C-alpha positions as CSV (number, residue, x, y, z in Angstrom):
1,X,42.1,-3.4,-12.1
2,X,39.1,-1.1,-12.2
3,X,36.0,-0.6,-10.0
4,X,34.0,-1.8,-12.9
5,X,35.8,-5.1,-12.9
6,X,35.3,-5.5,-9.2
7,X,31.6,-4.8,-9.5
8,X,31.3,-7.2,-12.4
9,X,33.0,-10.1,-10.5
10,X,30.9,-9.3,-7.3
11,X,27.7,-9.5,-9.3
12,X,28.7,-12.7,-11.1
13,X,29.3,-14.4,-7.8
14,X,26.1,-13.0,-6.3
15,X,24.0,-14.1,-9.3
16,X,25.9,-17.4,-9.7
17,X,25.8,-16.7,-13.4
18,X,28.1,-14.9,-15.8
19,X,25.1,-13.8,-18.0
20,X,23.0,-12.5,-15.1
21,X,26.1,-10.8,-13.6
22,X,26.8,-9.1,-17.0
23,X,23.1,-8.0,-17.3
24,X,23.4,-6.3,-13.8
25,X,26.3,-4.4,-15.2
26,X,24.6,-3.5,-18.5
27,X,27.1,-5.4,-20.7
28,X,26.9,-8.5,-22.9
29,X,27.7,-12.0,-21.7
30,X,30.6,-12.2,-24.2
31,X,32.1,-8.9,-22.9
32,X,31.8,-10.1,-19.4
33,X,33.5,-13.4,-20.3
34,X,36.4,-11.5,-22.0
35,X,36.9,-9.3,-19.0
36,X,36.9,-12.4,-16.7
37,X,39.4,-14.2,-18.9
38,X,41.7,-11.1,-19.0
39,X,41.4,-10.8,-15.2
40,X,42.4,-14.5,-14.8
41,X,45.4,-13.9,-17.2
42,X,46.6,-10.9,-15.2
43,X,46.2,-12.7,-11.9
44,X,47.7,-16.0,-13.2
45,X,44.9,-18.1,-11.6
46,X,41.6,-19.6,-12.5
47,X,38.8,-17.8,-10.6
48,X,35.8,-19.9,-11.8
49,X,35.6,-23.6,-12.8
50,X,33.3,-23.4,-15.9
51,X,33.3,-27.1,-16.4
52,X,30.3,-27.4,-14.0
53,X,26.9,-25.9,-14.3
54,X,26.5,-23.6,-12.4
55,X,30.2,-22.8,-12.3
56,X,32.2,-23.6,-9.2
57,X,34.2,-20.8,-7.5
58,X,37.8,-21.8,-7.0
59,X,39.8,-21.1,-3.8
60,X,41.4,-18.2,-5.6
61,X,38.1,-17.1,-6.8
62,X,36.7,-17.0,-3.3
63,X,39.8,-15.0,-2.1
64,X,39.4,-12.5,-5.0
65,X,35.6,-12.2,-4.2
66,X,36.4,-11.3,-0.7
67,X,38.9,-8.7,-2.0
68,X,36.3,-7.2,-4.3
69,X,33.7,-6.9,-1.5
70,X,36.3,-5.3,0.8
71,X,37.5,-2.7,-1.7
72,X,33.9,-1.9,-2.8
73,X,32.8,-1.5,0.8
74,X,35.7,0.8,1.5
75,X,34.9,2.9,-1.6
76,X,31.2,3.1,-0.5
77,X,32.2,4.1,3.1
78,X,34.5,6.9,1.7
79,X,31.7,8.2,-0.6
80,X,29.3,8.1,2.4
81,X,31.7,10.0,4.6
82,X,32.3,12.5,1.8
83,X,28.6,13.0,1.2
84,X,28.1,13.8,4.9
85,X,30.5,16.7,4.5
86,X,28.3,18.2,1.8
87,X,25.2,20.4,2.6
88,X,22.9,19.0,0.0
89,X,21.4,15.6,-0.1
90,X,22.5,13.8,-3.2
91,X,23.4,10.4,-4.4
92,X,21.6,7.2,-5.2
93,X,19.7,5.0,-2.6
94,X,19.5,1.4,-3.6
95,X,16.5,-0.4,-2.1
96,X,15.7,-4.2,-2.3
97,X,12.1,-4.9,-1.4
98,X,9.7,-7.8,-1.2
99,X,7.0,-7.6,-3.9
100,X,4.1,-7.0,-1.5
101,X,5.4,-3.6,-0.3
102,X,3.6,-2.5,-3.5
103,X,4.6,-0.7,-6.6
104,X,2.1,2.1,-6.1
105,X,3.2,2.8,-2.5
106,X,6.9,2.8,-3.5
107,X,6.1,5.2,-6.4
108,X,4.5,7.6,-3.9
109,X,7.5,7.3,-1.6
110,X,9.8,8.0,-4.6
111,X,7.9,11.1,-5.6
112,X,8.0,12.4,-2.1
113,X,11.7,11.7,-1.7
114,X,12.5,13.4,-5.0
115,X,10.3,16.4,-4.0
116,X,12.4,16.8,-0.8
117,X,15.7,16.0,-2.3
118,X,15.8,16.8,-6.0
119,X,19.4,15.8,-6.5
120,X,19.0,12.3,-5.0
121,X,17.9,9.1,-6.8
122,X,16.1,6.0,-5.7
123,X,16.6,2.6,-7.3
124,X,14.2,-0.2,-6.2
125,X,14.6,-3.8,-7.0
126,X,11.8,-6.3,-6.1
127,X,13.0,-9.7,-4.9
128,X,12.1,-12.8,-2.8
129,X,12.7,-12.3,0.9
130,X,15.9,-14.4,1.0
131,X,17.3,-12.5,-2.0
132,X,16.6,-9.2,-0.2
133,X,18.9,-10.3,2.6
134,X,21.5,-11.5,0.1
135,X,21.5,-8.1,-1.6
136,X,21.9,-6.2,1.6
137,X,24.8,-8.5,2.8
138,X,26.5,-8.2,-0.6
139,X,26.2,-4.3,-0.6
140,X,24.2,-4.3,-3.8
141,X,21.4,-2.6,-1.8
142,X,21.7,0.0,1.0
143,X,18.4,-0.9,2.5
144,X,16.0,-3.9,2.4
145,X,12.2,-4.0,3.1
146,X,11.0,-7.4,4.3
147,X,8.3,-9.0,6.3
148,X,9.0,-10.7,9.6
149,X,12.5,-9.0,9.8
150,X,15.2,-11.0,11.5
151,X,18.4,-9.6,13.2
152,X,21.6,-11.5,12.7
153,X,25.3,-10.9,13.5
154,X,25.5,-9.2,10.1
155,X,22.0,-7.7,9.7
156,X,20.3,-4.9,11.7
157,X,16.5,-5.0,11.5
158,X,14.4,-1.9,12.3
159,X,10.7,-2.3,12.9
160,X,8.7,-0.4,10.3
161,X,5.0,-1.1,10.8
162,X,2.5,-3.9,11.4
163,X,-0.2,-4.9,8.8
164,X,-3.5,-6.4,10.0
165,X,-4.2,-9.8,8.4
166,X,-7.7,-10.7,7.2
167,X,-9.5,-13.6,5.6
168,X,-9.6,-13.0,1.8
169,X,-12.6,-14.5,0.0
170,X,-14.3,-13.9,-3.3
171,X,-17.5,-11.8,-3.0
172,X,-19.5,-14.9,-4.0
173,X,-17.8,-17.3,-1.4
174,X,-20.0,-18.4,1.6
175,X,-17.5,-16.9,4.0
176,X,-17.9,-13.5,2.4
177,X,-21.3,-13.1,4.3
178,X,-19.5,-13.1,7.6
179,X,-19.0,-9.7,9.4
180,X,-16.1,-11.2,11.2
181,X,-14.3,-14.6,10.9
182,X,-13.0,-16.8,13.7
183,X,-10.3,-19.3,13.0
184,X,-12.9,-22.1,13.5
185,X,-14.8,-20.7,10.4
186,X,-11.8,-22.0,8.3
187,X,-12.0,-25.6,9.4
188,X,-11.9,-27.8,6.3
189,X,-12.2,-25.0,3.8
190,X,-10.2,-25.0,0.5
191,X,-7.3,-22.8,1.2
192,X,-4.5,-21.2,-1.0
193,X,-1.3,-20.9,1.0
194,X,2.2,-19.3,0.6
195,X,5.2,-21.5,-0.2
196,X,6.4,-23.4,2.8
197,X,9.8,-21.7,3.0
198,X,8.3,-18.2,3.4
199,X,8.0,-16.7,6.9
200,X,4.4,-15.6,6.3
201,X,3.4,-19.2,5.7
202,X,5.0,-20.4,8.9
203,X,3.2,-17.7,10.9
204,X,-0.2,-18.5,9.4
205,X,0.4,-22.2,10.0
206,X,1.2,-21.4,13.6
207,X,-1.9,-19.2,14.0
208,X,-4.2,-22.0,12.8
209,X,-2.4,-24.8,14.6
210,X,-2.7,-23.0,18.0
211,X,-6.4,-22.8,17.4
212,X,-6.8,-26.5,16.4
213,X,-7.9,-25.6,12.9
214,X,-7.0,-27.6,9.8
215,X,-7.6,-26.1,6.3
216,X,-7.4,-28.0,3.0
217,X,-4.5,-26.5,1.1
218,X,-5.2,-27.0,-2.6
219,X,-2.5,-24.8,-4.0
220,X,0.4,-22.5,-2.9
221,X,2.3,-19.6,-4.4
222,X,5.3,-17.5,-3.5
223,X,3.6,-14.1,-3.9
224,X,0.5,-12.3,-2.9
225,X,-0.7,-11.3,-6.4
226,X,-1.0,-15.0,-7.5
227,X,-2.8,-15.8,-4.3
228,X,-5.3,-13.0,-4.9
229,X,-6.0,-14.2,-8.4
230,X,-6.7,-17.7,-7.1
231,X,-9.0,-16.3,-4.4
232,X,-10.9,-14.2,-6.9
233,X,-12.0,-17.3,-8.8
234,X,-14.3,-18.0,-5.9
235,X,-13.6,-21.6,-4.6
236,X,-10.6,-21.0,-2.2
237,X,-9.9,-18.5,0.6
238,X,-6.6,-17.3,2.1
239,X,-5.3,-15.1,4.9
240,X,-3.6,-11.9,3.5
241,X,-2.7,-8.3,4.7
242,X,-5.8,-6.2,4.6
243,X,-3.9,-3.3,3.0
244,X,-3.2,-5.3,-0.2
245,X,-6.9,-6.0,-0.7
246,X,-8.2,-2.4,-0.4
247,X,-8.4,-1.7,-4.2
248,X,-9.6,-5.2,-5.3
249,X,-13.4,-5.1,-5.7
250,X,-13.5,-8.9,-6.5
251,X,-12.3,-9.9,-3.0
252,X,-13.9,-9.3,0.4
253,X,-11.5,-8.7,3.3
254,X,-13.1,-10.2,6.4
255,X,-11.8,-9.1,9.8
256,X,-10.1,-12.1,11.5
257,X,-10.4,-12.7,15.3
258,X,-7.1,-13.2,17.1
259,X,-5.1,-10.1,16.1
260,X,-2.9,-11.7,13.5
261,X,-0.5,-9.1,12.0
262,X,2.4,-9.1,9.5
263,X,5.4,-7.1,10.8
264,X,7.4,-5.2,8.2
265,X,10.9,-4.0,8.8
266,X,13.9,-2.1,7.3
267,X,17.1,-4.1,7.2
268,X,20.7,-3.0,6.5
269,X,24.1,-4.5,6.9
270,X,25.6,-4.0,10.4
271,X,28.2,-1.2,10.6
272,X,26.9,0.1,7.3
273,X,28.2,3.6,6.5
274,X,25.2,5.6,5.1
275,X,25.4,8.6,2.9
276,X,23.0,11.5,3.4
277,X,20.6,10.3,0.7
278,X,20.2,6.9,2.3
279,X,19.7,8.4,5.8
280,X,17.1,10.8,4.4
281,X,15.2,7.9,2.7
282,X,15.2,5.9,5.9
283,X,13.8,8.8,7.8
284,X,11.0,9.2,5.1
285,X,10.1,5.5,5.5
286,X,9.8,5.9,9.2
287,X,7.6,8.9,8.9
288,X,5.1,7.1,6.7
289,X,1.9,6.0,8.5
290,X,0.4,2.6,7.8
291,X,-2.0,3.1,4.8
292,X,-5.6,2.3,6.1
293,X,-7.4,-0.6,4.4
294,X,-10.6,0.3,2.6
């Protein structure tokens, strides 16, 4: 039994797919299936019931999954403790981030991190908010970057920064003429919203509801880029973080009365043992000022 086999099985369970778990390990699906079959032969039990789609994890499979996570966690804690004994910052920091943190901003953070710590590496994966929490809990990410961070019995949430929310309207939209928008200015307008299960949707709904305002939701998406594209067409408006509109000349960011903000946070697994590189990157994140909107 090797660490590679433990990692493969953990990734298969997390992805709920043999093919996606294999891709995460950089091997083919057939190679992953062969390793899984050999593992089941060695253990003398069936780990996954492949007669269903997606597969069902057997009781033995759940027990082995817990074993994999425990062993990999102990290995990670050992490596973190060993790294703290070294004088140089080295190692790989794995970050899971929501898409709206921004590729350009993360690229700048990566450049600064590597400038300070040339022997360290940063790996960033962009995911939906719920998948960021899953990656942190499964130890496939050291840190997560999310909006509206939530502490749980297994997750620590550290406030990072707050982003001002504004009304986003195409330059030709009637609301674009306003110097400042009140919630009542949105009464009855065609509105593009976030998907209902996202925290940002619930907060925007609450903000409008408390002010007695009803908008006409004509479409909804799960990411800011798609909402921006819809707004740029000129018939709908939305409420978005001002920072993410700064470079888009098609869209007017109209200040919104009421002080609506989107909090961002850094999350990690409770009792997580960090190596020097992860601690250094967390420090870098907390040093960064909020980029000013144009």
